[in-house]
C-alpha positions in Angstrom: -27.8 -48.9 2.0 -26.6 -52.1 3.6 -29.1 -54.2 5.6 -30.1 -52.5 8.9 -29.3 -54.0 12.3 -32.9 -54.7 13.1 -33.4 -56.3 9.7 -30.4 -58.5 10.4 -31.9 -59.4 13.8 -35.1 -60.5 12.1 -33.2 -62.6 9.6 -31.3 -64.4 12.3 -34.5 -65.0 14.3 -35.9 -66.8 11.3 -32.9 -68.7 10.2 -31.2 -69.6 13.5 -33.9 -69.0 16.1 -32.4 -71.2 18.9 -28.8 -70.1 18.6 -27.5 -67.8 21.3 -27.5 -64.1 20.4 -26.8 -62.2 23.6 -25.6 -63.1 27.2 -24.5 -61.4 30.3 -24.1 -62.7 33.9 -27.9 -62.9 34.4 -29.4 -63.9 31.2 -28.8 -65.8 27.9 -31.1 -65.0 24.9 -31.6 -66.8 21.6 -32.1 -64.9 18.4 -35.8 -65.6 18.6 -36.0 -64.4 22.2 -33.9 -61.3 21.4 -36.1 -60.4 18.4 -39.2 -60.9 20.6 -37.9 -58.7 23.4 -37.0 -56.0 21.0 -40.5 -56.1 19.3 -42.3 -56.0 22.6 -40.1 -53.2 24.0 -40.6 -51.2 20.8 -44.3 -51.7 21.2 -44.1 -50.5 24.8 -42.2 -47.4 23.6 -44.7 -46.7 20.8 -47.6 -47.0 23.3 -46.0 -44.0 25.2 -46.9 -41.8 22.1 -43.4 -40.4 21.9 -42.6 -38.1 19.0 -40.5 -39.7 16.3 -36.8 -39.3 17.0 -37.4 -38.7 20.8 -34.4 -39.5 22.9 -34.0 -42.5 25.1 -31.2 -42.0 27.5 -29.5 -45.1 29.0 -27.1 -44.8 32.0 -26.2 -48.4 32.1 -23.3 -50.8 32.6 -22.3 -53.4 30.1 -25.5 -55.4 30.4 -28.0 -57.2 28.0 -30.4 -54.3 28.3 -27.9 -51.9 26.8 -27.9 -53.8 23.5 -31.6 -54.6 23.6 -32.6 -51.0 24.1 -30.5 -49.8 21.2 -32.3 -52.3 18.9 -35.7 -51.4 20.4 -35.0 -47.7 19.7 -34.1 -48.4 16.1 -37.2 -50.4 15.6 -39.5 -47.8 17.2 -38.0 -44.8 15.3 -36.3 -43.3 18.5 -32.9 -41.9 19.3 -30.6 -43.9 21.6 -28.3 -42.0 23.9 -26.1 -44.3 26.0 -24.1 -42.6 28.8 -20.9 -44.3 30.0 -21.5 -45.7 33.5 -18.1 -44.3 34.5 -19.3 -40.7 34.2 -20.3 -38.7 37.2 -23.3 -36.4 38.0 -21.7 -33.4 36.4 -21.1 -35.0 33.1 -24.5 -36.7 33.2 -26.3 -33.4 33.8 -24.4 -31.9 30.9 -25.6 -34.7 28.6 -29.2 -34.7 29.9 -29.5 -31.0 29.5 -28.6 -31.2 25.8 -30.6 -34.4 25.0 -33.7 -33.6 27.1 -34.7 -37.3 27.0 -38.3 -38.6 26.7 -37.3 -41.8 28.5 -34.4 -42.3 30.9 -33.2 -45.8 31.9 -30.7 -46.7 34.6 -29.8 -49.4 37.0 -30.7 -49.4 40.7 -27.3 -50.4 42.0 -23.8 -50.5 40.5 -20.9 -51.2 42.8 -21.1 -48.6 45.5 -23.3 -46.3 43.5 -27.1 -45.8 43.2 -27.4 -44.7 39.5 -31.2 -44.6 39.4 -31.2 -42.3 42.4 -28.4 -40.1 41.0 -30.2 -39.8 37.6 -33.5 -38.9 39.3 -31.7 -36.1 41.2 -30.1 -34.8 38.0 -33.3 -34.8 36.0 -35.2 -33.1 38.8 -32.6 -30.4 39.1 -32.9 -29.7 35.4 -36.7 -29.7 35.6 -36.9 -32.6 33.2 -39.7 -35.2 33.5 -39.0 -38.1 31.2 -40.5 -41.6 31.7 -38.1 -43.3 34.1 -37.3 -47.0 33.9 -35.1 -48.8 36.4 -33.2 -52.0 35.8 -33.3 -53.9 39.1 -32.0 -57.4 40.1 -34.5 -59.3 38.0 -33.0 -61.6 35.3 -34.1 -59.1 32.6 -36.0 -55.8 32.4 -39.5 -56.2 31.1 -41.0 -53.6 28.8 -44.0 -55.5 27.4 -46.1 -53.8 24.8 -47.9 -55.2 21.7 -45.1 -56.4 19.4 -44.2 -53.6 17.0 -43.6 -54.4 13.3 -40.7 -53.0 11.4 -42.8 -50.3 9.6 -41.9 -47.7 12.2 -38.1 -48.4 12.2 -35.6 -45.7 11.6 -34.8 -44.8 8.0 -31.2 -44.6 6.8 -31.0 -40.8 6.9 -32.5 -40.5 10.4 -30.4 -40.1 13.5 -29.9 -43.4 15.3 -27.7 -42.6 18.3 -25.4 -40.1 20.0 -22.2 -41.3 21.5 -20.7 -39.4 24.5 -17.0 -39.0 24.9 -15.5 -39.5 28.3 -15.1 -35.8 29.0 -11.3 -36.2 29.6 -10.9 -32.8 27.9 -13.9 -31.1 29.6 -17.6 -31.3 28.8 -18.4 -34.6 27.1 -19.1 -34.2 23.4 -22.2 -35.8 21.9 -21.6 -37.1 18.4 -24.7 -37.9 16.4 -24.8 -40.8 13.9 -27.3 -41.6 11.3 -28.6 -45.1 10.8 -26.8 -45.3 7.5 -23.4 -44.4 9.1 -24.0 -47.0 11.9 -24.8 -49.8 9.4 -21.9 -48.9 7.1 -19.5 -49.3 10.1 -21.2 -52.5 11.2 -20.9 -54.2 7.8 -17.4 -53.0 7.2 -16.3 -54.3 10.7 -17.9 -57.7 10.1 -16.1 -58.1 6.9 -12.7 -57.0 8.2 -12.9 -59.3 11.3 -14.2 -62.2 9.2 -17.2 -62.6 11.6 -19.6 -65.5 11.1 -22.4 -67.1 13.0 -19.8 -69.3 14.7 -18.1 -66.4 16.5 -18.6 -65.3 20.1 -17.6 -61.7 20.9 -16.8 -60.9 24.5 -17.0 -57.2 25.2 -15.3 -55.8 28.3 -17.0 -52.4 28.2 -20.1 -51.1 26.4 -20.6 -48.4 23.8 -17.6 -47.1 22.0 -14.2 -48.1 20.9 -13.8 -51.9 20.3 -17.2 -52.6 21.7 -18.9 -51.1 18.6 -18.1 -54.4 16.9 -20.4 -56.1 19.4 -23.5 -53.9 18.8 -23.0 -53.1 15.1 -21.0 -55.9 13.5 -22.0 -59.0 15.5 -25.7 -58.7 14.7 -24.9 -58.3 11.0 -22.9 -61.6 11.0 -25.1 -63.5 13.5 -22.3 -63.7 16.0 -23.2 -64.1 19.7 -22.3 -61.2 22.1 -21.3 -61.8 25.7 -21.3 -58.7 27.9 -19.1 -58.4 31.0 -21.1 -56.1 33.3 -18.3 -54.7 35.3 -14.7 -55.1 34.3 -12.2 -56.8 36.6 -9.3 -59.0 35.6 -10.4 -62.1 37.5 -14.0 -61.7 36.3 -12.9 -61.3 32.7 -10.6 -64.4 32.9 -13.4 -66.5 34.3 -15.7 -65.2 31.6 -13.2 -66.2 28.9 -12.9 -69.7 30.3 -16.7 -70.1 30.7 -17.9 -68.5 27.5 -15.2 -69.6 25.1 -15.1 -66.4 23.0 -13.4 -66.2 19.6 -13.0 -62.4 19.7 -12.3 -60.3 22.8 -13.0 -56.6 22.5 -11.3 -54.3 25.0 -8.9 -51.5 25.6 -5.1 -51.9 26.0 -5.3 -51.1 29.7 -8.0 -53.8 30.2 -6.0 -56.4 28.3 -2.8 -55.5 30.1 -4.6 -56.4 33.3 -5.7 -59.8 31.9 -2.4 -60.8 30.4 -0.7 -62.0 33.6 -3.5 -64.5 34.2 -3.9 -65.9 30.8 -1.5 -68.8 31.5 -3.9 -70.0 34.2 -6.9 -70.5 31.9 -7.9 -72.2 28.7 -8.2 -69.3 26.1 -7.6 -71.5 23.1 -10.8 -70.4 21.3 -9.7 -66.7 21.1 -8.6 -65.9 17.5 -8.6 -62.1 17.9 -7.8 -59.6 20.6 -9.5 -56.5 19.2 -8.6 -53.3 20.9 -9.0 -49.6 20.8 -9.1 -46.6 23.1 -5.4 -45.9 23.5 -2.1 -46.5 21.9 -1.2 -50.2 22.0 2.1 -51.0 23.8 4.2 -53.3 21.5 5.2 -55.3 24.5 1.6 -56.0 25.4 0.8 -57.2 21.8 3.8 -59.5 21.9 2.9 -60.9 25.3 -0.7 -61.7 24.2 0.4 -63.4 21.1 3.1 -65.4 22.9 0.7 -66.7 25.5 -2.3 -67.4 23.2 -3.3 -68.4 19.7 -5.1 -65.1 19.1 -3.8 -62.3 16.9 -3.8 -58.7 18.2 -5.7 -56.2 16.0 -5.7 -52.5 16.8 -8.5 -50.1 15.7 -8.7 -46.4 15.7 -11.6 -43.8 15.6 -13.0 -41.9 18.5 -16.7 -41.6 19.4 -16.6 -37.9 18.3 -15.4 -38.9 14.8 -16.8 -42.2 13.6 -14.4 -42.7 10.8 -12.0 -45.5 11.5 -8.8 -47.3 10.7 -7.9 -50.9 11.7 -5.2 -53.4 11.0 -6.2 -56.5 9.1 -5.9 -59.9 11.0 -3.8 -61.0 8.1 -1.3 -58.1 8.3 2.2 -58.7 9.6 2.9 -58.5 13.3 4.8 -55.2 12.6 1.7 -53.6 11.2 -0.7 -55.0 13.8 1.5 -54.2 16.8 3.0 -50.8 15.7 0.2 -49.2 13.7 -3.6 -48.9 13.7 -3.8 -50.1 10.1 -5.4 -48.3 7.2 -8.7 -46.4 6.7 -11.7 -48.8 6.7 -15.3 -48.5 5.7 -14.6 -45.8 3.1 -12.7 -43.6 5.6 -10.0 -41.4 4.0 -7.1 -40.1 6.1 -4.5 -37.4 5.5 -1.6 -36.0 7.6 -1.4 -32.2 7.7 0.8 -29.5 9.3 -0.4 -26.8 11.5 -1.4 -24.7 8.5 -3.6 -27.5 7.1 -1.1 -28.4 4.3 -0.2 -32.0 3.5 2.8 -33.0 5.6 5.9 -34.5 3.9 5.6 -38.1 3.1 8.0 -39.2 5.8 6.9 -36.7 8.4 4.4 -36.6 11.3 1.5 -34.2 11.6 -2.2 -34.0 12.5 -4.4 -36.8 11.4 -7.6 -35.7 9.6 -10.3 -37.9 8.1 -13.7 -38.2 6.4 -16.0 -40.9 5.2 -19.4 -42.5 5.3 -19.1 -43.8 8.8 -18.5 -40.4 10.3 -20.7 -38.3 12.6 -23.5 -36.2 11.1 -23.1 -33.5 13.7 -23.1 -32.7 17.5 -25.6 -31.9 20.2 -24.4 -28.5 21.6 -21.3 -26.7 20.6 -18.6 -29.1 21.8 -17.0 -30.8 18.8 -18.2 -28.5 16.1 -14.8 -26.8 15.6 -13.2 -30.1 14.7 -14.7 -30.1 11.2 -13.0 -27.9 8.7 -13.5 -27.9 4.9 -15.2 -31.4 5.2 -12.4 -33.0 7.1 -12.4 -34.0 10.8 -9.3 -32.8 12.7 -8.6 -35.6 15.2 -6.0 -33.7 17.3 -3.8 -36.8 17.0 -0.2 -36.7 15.8 0.4 -39.5 13.4 2.5 -40.7 10.5 1.7 -42.8 7.4 3.8 -45.5 5.8 3.9 -46.3 2.1 1.0 -48.7 2.5 -1.2 -46.2 4.2 -0.8 -47.7 7.7 -1.2 -45.1 10.5 1.1 -44.9 13.4 -0.2 -42.7 16.3 2.5 -40.6 17.8 0.6 -38.6 20.4 -1.9 -35.8 20.9 -1.4 -32.2 19.7 -2.7 -30.9 23.1 -0.5 -33.3 25.0 2.8 -32.5 23.4 5.3 -31.1 25.9 7.3 -28.1 24.6 10.6 -28.1 26.5 12.8 -25.3 25.6 11.5 -25.3 22.0 11.8 -29.1 21.6 8.6 -31.1 21.2 8.2 -34.2 23.5 5.4 -36.7 22.7 4.2 -38.3 26.0 3.2 -41.5 24.1 6.8 -42.4 23.2 8.1 -41.9 26.7 5.2 -43.7 28.4 5.7 -46.8 26.3 9.3 -47.0 27.5 8.4 -46.3 31.1 5.8 -49.1 31.1 8.5 -51.6 30.0 10.5 -50.9 33.2 10.3 -54.0 35.4 9.3 -51.9 38.5 6.5 -50.0 36.7 2.9 -51.1 36.5 1.6 -48.1 34.7 2.9 -44.7 33.7 1.8 -41.4 32.1 3.9 -38.3 31.2 2.8 -34.7 31.6 4.4 -31.3 31.3 5.0 -29.2 34.4 5.6 -25.5 34.3 9.2 -24.3 34.4 10.3 -20.6 34.4 13.4 -21.3 32.2 12.3 -24.0 29.7 8.6 -23.4 29.7 7.8 -27.0 30.6 9.7 -30.0 31.9 8.9 -33.6 31.5 7.3 -35.2 34.5 6.9 -39.0 34.8 3.9 -40.2 36.9 4.3 -43.8 37.7 2.5 -46.6 39.5 5.2 -48.9 40.8 5.1 -52.7 41.2 4.2 -53.5 44.8 7.2 -53.5 47.1 9.4 -51.5 44.7 10.4 -47.8 44.7 11.8 -46.8 41.3 13.8 -43.6 41.4 14.0 -40.8 38.9 17.7 -41.6 38.0 17.1 -45.3 37.5 14.2 -44.5 35.2 16.3 -42.0 33.3 19.1 -44.5 32.9 16.8 -47.1 31.5 15.4 -44.6 29.0 18.9 -43.5 28.0 19.8 -47.1 27.3 16.8 -47.4 25.0 18.2 -44.6 22.9 15.7 -41.9 23.9 16.9 -38.3 23.2 18.2 -36.4 26.2 15.6 -33.7 26.0 12.8 -36.3 26.3 14.1 -37.8 29.6 11.9 -37.1 32.6 13.2 -34.5 34.9 10.5 -34.8 37.6 8.9 -37.9 39.1 5.6 -38.4 40.9 4.8 -41.8 42.3 1.1 -42.7 42.6 -1.1 -45.6 43.7 -3.2 -45.2 40.6 -3.4 -42.8 37.6 -6.6 -40.7 37.7 -8.9 -41.8 34.9 -12.1 -41.0 33.1 -13.6 -44.2 31.6 -10.7 -46.2 30.4 -8.5 -43.2 29.6 -6.0 -41.3 31.8 -7.5 -38.0 32.9 -4.5 -36.0 31.9 -5.9 -32.7 33.1 -6.4 -34.1 36.6 -3.0 -35.8 36.4 -1.2 -32.6 35.5 -2.9 -30.7 38.3 -2.0 -33.5 40.8 1.6 -33.6 39.6 2.0 -29.8 39.9 0.5 -30.0 43.5 2.8 -32.8 44.5 5.9 -31.1 43.2 5.0 -27.8 44.7 4.5 -29.5 48.1 8.1 -30.7 48.2 9.9 -27.6 47.0 
């Protein structure tokens, strides 16, 4: 197996002790300081006499402790379960009930919320009594025990962490990864992105998607990680100017919010805009590359899957902007029809995959039905070009069936977002007694504008969109409902149906 993450940490602590390894808005740690914190925290955990593989649950924002605790768990032979800070009590309770953590870590305050208090209430209601640790306003959480050597560290075949999905389709899935799978991904990502000790990775959100490069690939290469605790466009722009990152890891929606302000700051150090979590609008990729020296690279592979695809920084703009690249880290992909047969070479179908970076299994039942005959069924509609590059067309569950015609929301949404009076848009199907479903555009308008249905339809007609794909209903919103960084399509469909029913 490749070098483990804690072994890479120890190597950098020896070879480049004083260089910066990790920073957030409160603290800046060298490799020596990071390795020392991890060793002491692992010793503190070991002194609690926890059984090997016991779960440490972290309900944390994008802070230094998130990354440090993951490393401490690996070193102490424990199982790291990060919970996205954006999730609510219902999702948190679902995760805690399945994990039954031995240690639970949270922050005292986050925006208008009191996560430590909320977590305590959830654990009490579930009759769980883990050791509770709260990150307060101090520069850095202290978990001081006798430094623990690497002898108790996780072995390659042992479970290293479970990643929770956002729960946009119901109960969050908990995908379990072995240390071997995590390390395989980290080393493959480091090679693909060409990471070196000279790189600085700014991560705009923790945990999954593009942020996996920060906690798996960066430590392998010796690159510094800068964590933005709470995303906001102004805060992110200030961080870019202050920290001078070479790689910015975020979602398309986050980078879309940054793009208008890039001309005001010096972002000349950015060589890569590394993004995942949603389909990349071509217009956004072109805007980022026209305003900066950085190349846009899309990656693909959900938390519930683990296999991944990514464009190469040296690929052409057409590949980087319009596809998510090829399978990486040994991941194989196929396109199949609804019967599981290989789709025609030039056709779209469901994307399925397998490989060494993939999940070992799931906690609970959610997600188990996605594996069939050794292949993970992603639920994404996609096509492959002759070079193996993957273009994501949409989601099987999100396809709108209008009078027998299939409409992919992704295609329509990309065109709506290009409208000068539209800030954001999503498309859902609404029930219709004649056609089964009709296409409903849900848009967030530019302040001071009021785009009408007919003007939107005319713009889409001019783009060449087929008549049956044109929106027939319009709902104007101040913001799209979301879970994490994704549109909550279930909530949006319910909201659209209610709005339309109210005006009948």
